[in-house]
N, C-alpha and C positions, 0 to 999 in steps of 0.2 A: 221359603216355606210359608204357607198361609197359616196365620194364627188367629185365635179368638181372643179378643181383648175386652177388658172391663175398665170402667173409670174408677176413681178413688172411692166412690160410694158403692162399688161392687155391682154396678149395672152394666149389662152387656152393651157394647157400643159398636161392634162390627168386626171386620176382618182387617188384619194388617200383616204384611210380610215381615219375617225376621223379628217377631216380637213375642214376648212371653206373657201369658195371662197371669195376673196376680190378684189374689183376693186377701182380705184380712188386714190387720194392722201392719205398719211398717216395722221391719226388723233391721238389725245392724247388718251391714254388708258382710261382716266377718261370719256371722251365723249362716247367712244365705250361701256364701262361698263354701263353708264347711259342708252344708247339706248337698250342694251340687257335687262336691268331690266324693262324698259318700255314695250318692246316686250313681255317679260314673263308675266307681269301683264295683258297686253291686252289679251294674250292667256287664262289666267285664267278667265277673265271676259267673253270672248267669249264662253268658255265652260259652264259657268253659264247661259248665255243667251241662248245658244243652248239647254240646258236642258228644257227650257220652250217652245220652238218653235214647232209648228205642221207642220211637213214636208210632202209635197206631191210631188211625182215624176210623171211627164207626159213624158212617153217614149214609144210612139206607135210603134217604130221600134225595140225596145229591144236592144238599143245601149249601155246601162249603163254597162252591164257585157260583152260586146264584147271584145275580146282580144286586148291588147295594141300592138303597140303604137298608141296614139291619140294626135293630136294638139287641145287642149281644148281652146276655145276662148269665153270670156265674157267681157262685158264692165267694165271699171275701177270702176264705181260707184256701181257695184253689187258684189264687191270682198269681202265684210265684212264676209259673212258666207261660202265662197267657201272652205277654208281648213276644216272647220267643216263638210260640206256636203261630201267632198271627203273621209274623214276618216269614216264618219258614214255609207256611202252607198257602199264603196268598200273594198275588202279584205286588211288586214294590209300589206301584202307583195307586194301590188301594189305600184309602185314607180312613183314619179312625180317630175319634175323639173319645177319650176316657173320662168319666166323671170321678174326680179325685177330691178328697177333703182339702179344706183350706188350712190344715194344720202343718206343723213343721215336718212331721212324718210324711204328710201328703206331698210336700215339696221334694222330698227325697224320691218318692215313688214317681212323681212327675218327671224328674230328671232321668230316672231309669227308662221311662216310657219314651222320652224324647230321644234317647240313645237308639231306640228301635224305630224312630220315625213316627211315633204316635203322639198326638197332641193331648192336652189335658184341659178340662174345664174344672175350675177350682170352686168347690162348694159342697154343701151337704144339707140335710134337713134342718140342722141347727145353725148353720152359718153360710151365708152366700147362696142359699138354695135357689132363689128366684133367678139370679143372674146365670147360674150354672144351667138351670132348666132352659132358659132362653138360648144359651149358647148351644145346647144339645139340639134344640128345635132347628136352629139355623144350620147346624151341621147336617142334619137329616135332609133338610131342604136342598143342600148342596150335594146330595147323594154320598155323604160320608156314612160310615158305620159309627155307631155310638156304643161304647161298652160301659156297663154298670154292674157293680156288686151291690145287690139290693139290700143286703144286711149290713153293709158298711156305713160309716167307718168305725162305729163303736158297738154294733150289735143291737139286740142279742143275736147270737149265732143262729143262722137259718130262719130268722124272722124278718122277712122282707118288708121294706117301707113302701108306702103307697106312691111315692114319687115316680117310680118306674112305670106304674100303671097310668099315671097322669100323662107322662111323656108319650106313651104309646097311643093313648086316646086322642091327645091333641095333634099328634103327627100323622096318625093313621098307619104307622109302621108297626108290624107285629113284633112281639117279643120272641127272640131266638135263644132259648135256654141251652146251656152247655153243661156237661159234666166232665170233670177232669179227674182221672183216677191214676194212682201210682201203685206199682207192685211193691216197692219199698220206699219208705219216706221217714223223714223227721217230722215230729209234730211238736210245735212250740207251745210253751205255757202262756199263751195269749188268750184274750177273750174269745177268739174264734178258733183256737187250736190250729193255727196257721200251719199248712203243710208244705214241706219242701222235699222234692224227690231226691233220693240218694243217687249218687253217680251210678251209671249203667243200669238203672232201673227201667222198667217198661212204663211209659206214659200213654194212657189211652184217652183220647178226646172223643166224647160222644156228643154228636150234634143232634139235638132232640127236635121233634116237630114244633113248628112255630105256633105261638098262641096269639091269635088276632084279638084286638081290644077295640071296643067302640066306646063312645062317650056315654052310652046308656048302660054299660056293664057296671055292676057293683064292684068296687075295688077289692073288697075282701074275697069275693068269689074268684077273681082273677089271681089274687095272691095265693089262694089255696091251690089253684091249678098249677101255678108256678112251682110251689113247694113240692107238690105231688110229682111233677115232672123231673125236678132237679134232685130230689131225694135229700135225706138228712144224715147220711152215713159217710 
C-alpha cells in the first residue's frame, strides 16, 4: 500500500510502500502499541455497528461516483461512520487520504482509518500543518480523494479553519461538503458533541453541491458558504 511519509522534522518527503506517516515527538513503543490496539478494537466495533445501520444516500447531482480527486469535507462530530460509508459505497480501489491531528487520539483514529484502507496525513493548524498540507496536495495530484474535518481537531465546533480553503485554491479541486444525519444517536460530552449512531438507526448521507475555490476568492467568504451548505445542527 502506498503511504505518505515525512522526515523527523515533519516535512513531507514522498511516497513509500508499507510505511506509516508519523509526525510529532517520539513516544514509547508501549504507548504506540496501546493506541494501535485501541484503534483496531474500535474498527471492529464500528463494523459491527455498521452491520445494523440502515444507510440512505441523498445524491441528486450524482456526485458519489464522479471521478476523483475530491476534497471531502464534513464536520468533526459526524466522523464516526465516515470510513465505513466510504468503503461501503465506493469501489475498493478508490484511495483516500484523511487529514488527522498529530496527537495521541489522532493516532487511534489513524489506526481505525487504516483498518478501512484509508491513509492518514498527520497534522493540524497548530502542529505539522505545512507537511500535512503538502501531503494532501500530492494525494490530489495522484487522483486520491482527501477528507478533512474543517473544525477539527479542537474546534470551536462548526467553525471551519482556513486551511481547507487554501488546499482547494492551491490544488484547483472543489470542496465536496457532506452532511451525515442519524435518526437516533448518542451525543458525547466533548467539545464537538461527537455523534455516534445507535444500532439499527437510519443513517442519511447527503452529498451537497461542490464549492469551487480560486486563489482570488476571499477565504472568509468561502468558509461562510461552506457553513451554510453543511449546516450547524
